[in-house]
TORKE-605592 format. One record per residue (C-alpha): z, x, y; residue in three letters. Coordinates in steps of 0.1 Angstrom, whole numbers, plus 5000, padded with zeros to 4 digits. Example, Ala and Ser with C-alpha at 12.3 -4.5 7.8 and 13.67 -1.06 7.14 Angstrom:
507851234955ala/507151374989ser/
end
This chain:
499750024999met/499150135037ser/501650215064ser/500449955086ser/500849675054leu/504049765049lys/504949805084lys/503849435086ala/505749325057asp/508749495073gln/508449315105leu/508048975086phe/511449005072ala/512849075102glu/511548825119lys/511948555092lys/515248415104arg/514148425138glu/511348245128leu/513647955109thr/515647915141arg/513047875165gln/511747595143leu/515247435141asn/515247425179glu/512347285181gln/513046985156lys/515946905178ile/514246945209gln/511546725198asn/514046495187glu/515846515221val/513046415239his/512246105216ala/515845975221ser/515846005257leu/512045895268arg/512845585249lys/516045495267tyr/514545585302phe/511945365295ser/514045085285glu/516345125313gln/513245115333gln/514345395354phe/510845525364asp/510145205384gln/513745185396asn/515745515402pro/518145375422his/519645225391leu/520545595380leu/523445575400gly/525845855398asp/524545945361tyr/527245805342gly/525745565317glu/523045845314val/526046115304tyr/527545825282ser/524445795263his/523946165261ile/527446215246lys/527345915225lys/524146045207asn/524646395203ser/524746575169thr/525646925181ser/526347125214lys/522647255211lys/521646865210trp/523746855243ile/521847145260lys/518647005253phe/519446715264ala/520946815302tyr/517547045304asp/515346735296phe/517146515319phe/516946795348glu/513546795344asp/513246405345tyr/515046395378ile/512746685393lys/509946485383glu/511446155400leu/512146365431asn/508246485434ala/506946125422gln/509145905449his/509746165476arg/513546145466leu/516246365469asp/517946255437leu/521246505428glu/520346735399leu/522846645367pro/524946925357his/526246965318ala/529846765309val/531146975282leu/534346875261asp/536547205265ile/539547215239lys/541847485257arg/544747575239asp/548247385255lys/549747635282pro/552947755277ile/554047745308val/553947385322thr/555247155351met/558347095332ser/558747515319trp/561347525348asn/563347215341ala/563547255302asp/564247605307gly/567347545330his/568447335306glu/568147585279ile/569847895301asn/573147625304asp/573347585270leu/572947935265val/575748015291gln/578247755276gln/577547895239leu/578748245254tyr/581948115273asn/582547935243tyr/582848245220trp/584748425246glu/587148135250leu/588148125213ala/591448265207glu/590948485177ser/588048495148cys/590048255130asp/589547985154ser/586247925141phe/585847665116ser/583147745083asn/581447525098glu/581247635129glu/580547975118ile/576947845099val/576147625132gly/576447945151asn/574348105127ile/571047865133ile/571947815168leu/571848185172ser/568948225152ala/567047955172ile/568048085209leu/567448455200phe/565448525168gly/562748295169gly/563248035143leu/561647735156asn/560747455125glu/562947265110lys/561447385077ala/562547745085glu/566047625096leu/566347445058asn/565347775042ala/568347985061leu/570447685047leu/569347755014glu/569548135019his/573248095029leu/573947914996arg/573048204979asn/572848505003pro/571448744979val/567848824991lys/569049025021val/567349415024arg/566749615051his/564249895065tyr/565850145082lys/568350005106asp/566949655103leu/568149375078asn/565549135064ile/566048775045leu/563248635029phe/563648255033leu/560648035019glu/560347705040ser/558547425024his/555447295031ser/552647035020asn/549347215028his/550347605037tyr/551847855023gly/551448154994asp/554048034970ile/552747784948phe/555347514940ile/552547214928asp/549947034939glu/551646834967tyr/554347154978thr/553747484986val/556547715000arg/555547975029lys/557148335030ser/559048375062arg/560548705069asn/563448655095phe/564948975106ile/568348885121pro/568448965162asp/571749135169pro/573648815180val/572748645147thr/573548955122arg/577048925138leu/577248585129trp/575848645096leu/578648935089ile/581448725097his/579648475073phe/579748715043asn/582948865050leu/584748555050arg/582548495014asp/581648115026ile/579747934999arg/580247615004his/577447505024val/576747125023his/575746975057leu/571946915067pro/571147175099val/572146875125glu/575246865110gly/576247225116tyr/574847205152leu/576546895159glu/579947105155tyr/578847355184ile/577647115207phe/581146925198arg/582747255207lys/580447315241ile/581246935249lys/577246875248lys/576046555234lys/574146585203phe/571446295200lys/568546245175lys/566246425193asn/568546685204ser/567246945172leu/563246845180leu/564146905218his/565547205212leu/562847395189leu/560547295215gln/561947495248his/563947765228ala/561247975236arg/561747995274tyr/564948175261asn/563748455236trp/560648505256leu/562348635288gln/564948845265leu/565249175281pro/563449455261asn/561849205237val/557649185240asp/556648885220ile/552748795233asp/551448425232pro/549548495197ala/553348585181leu/554948295199ser/552248015191glu/552948195153cys/556448175156leu/556247785168ile/553947705144gly/551047645162asn/549547965146leu/549547945107leu/550648285089ser/552648395060cys/555048655054gly/555548875027leu/557648804993pro/560448984986glu/558649134955gln/555349204977glu/557349355009phe/559049564985glu/555949694969arg/554449755004phe/557649975018val/558850134984gln/556450084958pro/557850144921lys/555450304895phe/555050384859lys/556350684843tyr/554950864816lys/557750814790his/557350414802glu/553850414789leu/554450554755thr/557150324753thr/554850034759glu/552550194732val/555550214708ile/556149854712his/552749734706gln/552849914675ser/555549774661lys/554549414670asn/550949474655leu/550349214625pro/551548894645pro/549849064677gln/546649104655thr/546548754635val/547048584673tyr/544348774686leu/542148704657his/542748314666his/541848374703glu/539048554695gln/537448314669asp/538048054696ala/536448244724leu/533248324699lys/532847954696asp/533047884732val/530748124742leu/528447974717lys/528447634728ile/528247774763his/525348004757lys/523647724736asp/524347394762leu/522747604791leu/519647654772lys/519647294765ile/520047204797ile/517747424816arg/514747344796leu/511947194818arg/509647034793gln/510646804762thr/509946614740asp/513146434737ala/515646354766pro/518346604774ile/520846374762tyr/519446344726gln/519146754722leu/522746734732met/524046484708ile/521846624684asp/523446994689tyr/526946794690cys/526146644652met/525447004639glu/527947214655asn/530846964656ala/533547254637lys/532947474671leu/534447214693phe/537647274702asn/539846934721glu/538447074756tyr/534647184745ser/534546794730lys/535946624765arg/533646834787ile/530446774765thr/530946394759leu/531346354796trp/528346534804leu/526246324774ile/528046044792ser/526246064828leu/522745974808phe/523945664794lys/522745724764pro/522045374740pro/524445254715gln/523145404683glu/523545774693asp/526745684706ile/527945494675asp/526745864655leu/528646074682leu/532045854678ala/531845914640gln/531846284641arg/534046324671phe/536446044664asp/536645834695phe/536345484708cys/532345394707ala/533345084725thr/535345224754ile/532745484757phe/529745224760ala/532345064787lys/532945354806ile/529045414811ile/527845094816ser/529545174854asn/527845514856asn/524345524877ser/521545734862gln/522146114865leu/518946254874ala/517546544851lys/517646814879ser/521746744884ser/523046784854ile/522347174857tyr/524647124889thr/527646894870tyr/527447174844tyr/528347534864thr/530247374888arg/532647214861ile/531347214828gly/531147584825glu/534547654842pro/536047404822trp/535047554789leu/536447864801ile/539747814815tyr/540847594791ser/540447814762leu/543548034780gln/546047694774tyr/544347634740gln/547447754728phe/549747704755ser/552947524751glu/552947314781asp/552346944783asp/549246814786glu/549746714824glu/550947074832thr/547547204814arg/545446994828leu/546647014867gln/546447394863lys/542947424848ile/541347174875tyr/543447414900ala/541447684887gln/538247544890ile/538647414923tyr/539547764937gln/536747944914asn/534247674932asn/535647744965cys/535648144965ile/532048134953ala/530647924980glu/532748085009ser/530648414996leu/527548235001leu/527848055028glu/530447855053asp/529947545036thr/533547525019val/534947225031lys/532047005025lys/531947164989ser/535447154984ala/535446764989ala/532746744964gln/534346934934ile/537346734943val/535546404936lys/533446534906thr/537046634891leu/538346284896lys/535546144879arg/535746354851phe/539546294851his/539245934850gln/536845964819phe/539246154798gln/542245884809glu/540045604793gln/538845794763leu/541146024755phe/544645834770asp/545146154795ala/547946124819pro/547445984853ala/548046194883phe/546146234918thr/544146514928leu/543746444963glu/545846734974thr/543746994956leu/541247034986asp/544147015014gln/545847335002gln/545747675021thr/547347974999arg/546348295013pro/547148574990arg/550048755009thr/549649144994arg/549149465013ile/548849824994ile/551150075010ser/549850385024pro/551850554993val/549950324968thr/547050454985phe/547450784986gln/548350794946leu/544850554940leu/542750854952ile/544951094934lys/544250884904lys/540950904909leu/540651284919gln/542551354885gln/539651104865ala/536851364880his/538351684874leu/539451524839gln/535651464832asn/536151094833ile/533950984862ile/530951194877ser/531251404910gln/528451104925his/530850844913asp/534251024924tyr/532451114961glu/531150674964asn/534350524952leu/536650744973ser/534650685003leu/534250314992ile/537750264989tyr/538950445020thr/536450285044leu/538149935027ala/541250055031tyr/541050165067arg/538249945081thr/538949605062gly/535349545051met/533949315030arg/532749474992ile/529349295001asn/529349475035glu/529649815019met/527349794991ile/524349675010gly/524849935042leu/521750165047arg/521950495062ile/520250345090lys/523150135095asp/525350495102thr/525250515139glu/526050835162gly/526551215154leu/529651335157asn/531050975162arg/529850785136ile/530150405137ser/528850115109leu/526549875117leu/527249565099val/524249325097lys/522049105080pro/518549235070tyr/515549195045gly/514048865029ser/514548694999glu/511048694992lys/510849074989ile/514049034969gly/516049244994asn/517948995011glu/521349125023his/523548845035arg/526648835056leu/529448575049lys/529248395087thr/527348485114asp/530348675130ser/530248935102ala/527149125124gln/529549385140arg/529949755148ser/532749945129val/533950285146pro/534650465116val/535050765139tyr/538750605150cys/539750415119leu/539650715095leu/542350975091lys/541151335104ala/540551455071ser/539051135059glu/536751135084tyr/535751485077gln/534251355041gln/532751065055phe/530951255083his/529551555060gln/528551265032tyr/526651075061val/525051385075val/523851475038lys/522351155032gln/520351145063arg/518851505055leu/518051415016thr/517251035022lys/514650795038lys/516150555066pro/516150215045asn/517750375013asp/521250255007tyr/524550495020leu/526150404989phe/523750424957ser/523350494922gln/522750824907phe/519450964915asn/518050644925glu/517950424954asn/519350144935lys/522249884956lys/525849924936leu/526849594920ser/530449514928gln/531749544893his/531249934900met/533749894927leu/536349654914thr/536349734878ala/537650114880pro/540049984910phe/541349774888lys/541650034860asn/543850294881phe/545850024896met/546849894861asp/547750284855gln/550050274883leu/552049954880phe/553349764853lys/552349434866gln/550549344897his/548249134919his/546149344939tyr/542449304939thr/539749494957phe/540149214985his/543749384989ser/542349655009phe/540749405035arg/544649265040his/545849605039ser/543749715073ala/544849385091ala/548449425086asn/548149815093his/546349775123leu/548649525133ala/551649745127leu/550149995145ile/548849775175phe/552449625183lys/555149865169cys/555950215185asp/555250515157tyr/559050615154his/559250265137phe/556250315116leu/556450705102ser/558850605076asp/556550455052ser/554550185071leu/551850415078thr/550250755069asp/548550795104tyr/549951155120thr/551851065156glu/548551225171val/546551005150glu/548350695157tyr/547750775195asn/544150885195gln/543650525173leu/545450335200arg/543750495229ala/540250425212glu/540650075207leu/543349895229leu/541449995262arg/543749785281asn/547249655280ser/546449295273ile/548749175242asp/546248915234gln/543349185233asn/545249345203his/544649055180trp/540948945192ile/540049345183ile/541449285151ile/539648995145ala/536249165158his/537149465131leu/537349205104leu/534249005115gly/536648695125his/535148495154leu/538748455166glu/541848515159pro/543248195142ile/541448295108glu/542848625107thr/546548495112phe/546148195087lys/544748425060ser/545048815065tyr/548048865087ile/551248905067his/553349095091val/553748845122ala/556948785117tyr/558049125105phe/556449245143ile/558348955160ala/561449065142gly/561449425152tyr/561049305187gln/563949055187phe/566349345170ser/565649515204lys/567449295226tyr/570849415241arg/573249095247pro/575949235272leu/578449185250leu/582449305250ser/583849475221asn/586049205223gly/584148935217leu/582249135189val/585049155170lys/585448785170lys/582348705161met/582148965131leu/585448835119gly/587549085128ile/591549125117ser/593949345107asn/593149305070ser/589549365074thr/589049715059gln/584949665066glu/585549695103leu/588249945109his/585350105132phe/586049835157leu/589649865159lys/589650145179ser/587549995206leu/588449895239asn/588149555235asp/586949535275gln/584049795273ser/580549715260glu/579649715229phe/576849965219asn/574349805196phe/572650115190glu/575450365181met/576450105151his/573249975142ala/573450125106thr/577150045100thr/576149645109leu/573149685086cys/574949765057lys/577849535065leu/574949275060leu/573949395027leu/577349255020asn/577949554988asn/574249404973gln/572149624952glu/569449824974lys/566049834965trp/565450084935ile/564050404956ala/560550444950ser/559350724923asn/556150804943ala/557351164945his/557751184908thr/554251034904leu/553051264929his/553951544907ala/552751414877glu/549351394894leu/549251744901glu/546551914887val/545552254887asn/542652334911gln/542652674915thr/539352724886gln/536552644913glu/533652454905his/530752654897cys/527452514906ile/525552804883phe/526952674850asp/525352384852tyr/521752204852phe/521552074892val/520851704897ala/523151644866thr/526151464877pro/528151734862glu/526651964892ser/527751754920lys/524451794937ile/521851504931asp/518451534929leu/517451424963asp/519451704978leu/518151994952phe/514351844962tyr/515051844998lys/515752214992ala/512452284977leu/510552085000cys/512052275026leu/511452595012leu/507952525012glu/508052365051leu/510252675063tyr/507452925044lys/510353045023tyr/512953145043asp/515953105021thr/518553125054glu/517052885073arg/517552595044val/521052705033ala/522052675067gln/520352355072glu/521252175044leu/524852335043cys/524552535011leu/525052884999ser/522653115005his/522953254970glu/522252944954leu/519052864976ile/517853224966lys/518353154930tyr/516352824931trp/513353024952tyr/513153294921asp/513153054895asn/510852844915ala/508553154923ile/508453284889gln/507052954872leu/504352924898lys/503153264888gln/502953124850leu/499153154840lys/497453034804ser/495453284783arg/492353154805lys/494653304837asn/494852954848asn/498152864865pro/500152664838arg/501952404864leu/499652404891phe/495852314899his/493652554920ile/494452334950thr/498352354948glu/498852684949leu/500752674982gln/503352454962tyr/506352564942ile/507852224931lys/506251924915pro/504951614933ser/507251344938met/507251074915ile/507550704921asp/506750424900thr/509450264888asn/509150374849glu/509150704859asp/512250714885leu/514050514857leu/513150824832leu/514051104858val/517450894859thr/517850914822his/516951284818phe/519451394843phe/522351184833asn/521751334796his/520451714802leu/523951874807gln/525451694780ala/522851794752cys/522852144769tyr/526452204762gln/526352054729lys/523452244719ser/522552524743pro/519852684719glu/517952364715asn/518052274752ile/516952664755arg/514052594728tyr/512652314746val/512652484781leu/510952774767glu/508352584747phe/507452374779phe/506552654800ile/504952854773asn/502452574763his/502552324795val/498852304811thr/497852174848ala/495351914836ser/497351714810his/500751534816thr/501851604779gly/502451904754leu/499552014733his/499952174696ser/496952284671thr/497652134637arg/498252474622lys/501652514647asn/503252134643ile/505952254627gln/506852434664asn/505852114679leu/508251894657glu/511252174664lys/510752084705phe/510551694696tyr/513851724675tyr/515251924703ala/514051704736ala/513951364718lys/517451284730asp/516551374768leu/513951084772phe/514350654760pro/513250664721ala/510450394729asn/508750634756met/507750924733trp/504350864721his/502451084696leu/498751114702leu/496351244676gly/493551164648ile/495250994619asp/498451134622met/500250924600val/498551084572asn/498251414583phe/502251494592leu/504551584563asn/507651394558lys/509151734546glu/508251964573ile/507851694602thr/510151414597pro/510351354632asn/506951324642leu/506151134612leu/508950884620lys/507350854657leu/503850824645ala/504650544624lys/506550334649ala/503450404674asn/501450294648gln/503149934646lys/502449884684leu/499049784698glu/498249944731gly/498250344726tyr/495050514733pro/493050674705thr/491551004711thr/488851244693lys/490551584696glu/491851704664asn/494951874682asn/498251684689ala/499851574720arg/503351494725leu/503851284759gln/505750984776leu/503650684774tyr/503950364794ser/501950094776leu/503249854807lys/500350134828gln/498750214799gly/498850594805lys/501250894801ala/503650934828leu/504051234848pro/507951194844ala/507751414813phe/506551744833lys/508451654867phe/511451664849cys/511151984826leu/509752164854his/512752064879leu/515052174850ala/513652504846cys/514252594883ile/517652434884gly/518952584851arg/522152754847pro/522353084855ala/523953224820gln/520153034801leu/517653294807gln/514053164794leu/511553414775glu/507953354793ile/505053464768lys/
end
């Protein structure tokens, strides 16, 4: 294909989406013009322009008939042109219309009633302090007052602002075990109830939301008093305890007092000294902006992760071996069930996909059920019968099926009588959306001890979630699809209720729940993951190419939050900049050509500043990789591709190793590749909103210099709201609402950190009363020597107060990361020597593109080895070695004194010509993937292969010739080389080779000749000699990949492999 045609195709692919948008806009514009022309004609505005009035009726008509914002825009444009035309025709001066758009704004925090309500809260706070000061001693506070003071302080000073959170606090006080600490801060892990949003699933009606509560200095004093007094009888509701406090401060507690308090409490905590709560955090605290915290286990895994020890792995193996017999039996049943389900799935899908068939689809399905009834379990029977029922089969077919599957034919007939006839094309959608996932998910509950209702609920939930995730990866139609899925599931469940007496329950709330995955990968875990990857590479478990790809992709995902699909779709041309590289995430290609790369949403198109998001060492590695790719590959090639070919990585190539390494690190975990995205969002939130000294312990692995550079680069101004917008942009979200809802899990933690910086002006005497100090209290002996009139120093006593609130509970077990680091330490003193390997093999750590590029530059720069080495950042010794080998091969001549490897017109070259067909490229990949392993297995065989090649190759033929007299040498070559290329590509050309070859002398060539004879399409010859080659039946020719691979192998051979040239 010519370059001009290629360019035309590229332009078409790039402009296809733009053309589609233009057509859609034109369609809307035509619809608008038709609608308004008809309306203006009916109202007779052309004849009587004065009837237009102030345009109010026209505005109402536009608003009533509009279908989108674009529709409104086109309508106002048309209306404006219409008024201009009326002015010109009737010489009028009518005012031009203006667009009237309904803009929904967030409710402002500071309103007209802000000051009035704020004064009321101020009065409450002052009365509260007076009440505490006037108490005679700590014993003056009853148990109910202490609990009430905890609740009221948490509202006024700690940011608890929802009724569900206060109820969760009371639950905690009844059993105060979930108190942990980070540095000098205490953390309470509350779980507030919700009907539609939360990370902890209870049932289809209820979820819980993790709410990390860091008590402010005032609330912490009362919590310590609560613990020291050992109060466990917490029996009143929130309102009951608050009423105690209101009675003490002589305020009337009304029915709406709690609601009024929650609505206006932020007037106090937004203005606390040293506390920086930005508007977004404020909206999050009051519940207008949805967000989940981290449950205790996930928070511990984030701050202090615990990993597997080597001895634990050994113990697990021993334990499994002791229980092998029963486990084997169980797995045997599971495997049989799985085999049956897979066969049913495959066969049903084949029937459903039939386009031309004499019998109807339902008849084929019924026949299949009759013949294979033994394969069906209870669940596969239900889904198959439901699919058949959608076709409304005749009664005689139902009767036969009822006898075989043991169900009531009468009820079945009654069910299908209410069905509308299903279109043949629709059955595939029903099967893929409901049938296929039902077969898969029901299998895991076949041996479950749960009751039927629980099993069905779990299966439905998995089917619903599976469909929603699949839809969200393709396009933003999840809400519509979710409703359809629930509707279809309800229909299927109704079928089960009627025919199989399944328990009745509703599925209405399946699509109303939102459950974010609250998991963050800690910096320590990420470091160990990369170390595991490095260890696997050094142990030759994974190749250099895979190690380089995985380490860079995992690092990019962890630091930038890019989606997996966005990273595997990156091209070299999507890298922007020289020293400060950014990645351009954008769609490209077309479905017709087969290279279409789509993004999840339009807002996902963005620029990602990798140069400042990666740590210095990580960016250096990434920069070197990008430079190498730019030098050796084309701009449209993938940035991350499979070895020695421009083939897109599959998601499985990234997710499978990730899961494998995480399984090695943890006994149990719920991390997925998408956890990288959650981690990046939360790390950025912590860096933007917290001081470095607070993070440096275990929440970030950035150095202080990197922390400051990152903030300086991304936070160009000090407006807090922009911090969240930047995070949303980096994740490809239109606005921070989705970021908070699905990805930010440290918002409450950050808010708690801010509240902890509040320093109330309390005297030592008041603090003693609030803490519950008495002569018998040993824990508070440090307070007894303090002057009651002096101000209490919260910073000095922060560590002591933190320990007191832990109430002698067990701390989180310290992370064993340092131990695992030691276990993973590997001896890297032995350097990798490139001269020990064939170049372009995975073991060599130099891919084919770089190797071939070096040979091209040697030709371009007239064999200037130093210049080539400098440009490609390779050693001069290596480039000189390749050059010497290439020159030696170039000078090879045949007995007739003709060049062996090049034609007379190609003597200026030192490398073989690049191949470009798909079959050739696949052969090249296969050759270099197997070459080094074959060499290590049998060095002498590979030596013979290369020596035979250079002594028998000719420039005029793609294969190797041999006289019949020397056929034994060709047999030896084929035996040694046959594993280097796929078996089905080898071809032996010659006259009557099957009868000529001897089973004793040439067994391998005879076997090849017989295999070739069985297939049609191979060429014939009149030559008496034998020719061994790689042949493509598809192209009908011998393939140049044979000479290409062996020629390059000779140039890039290991230094110790000396070849004898005859």
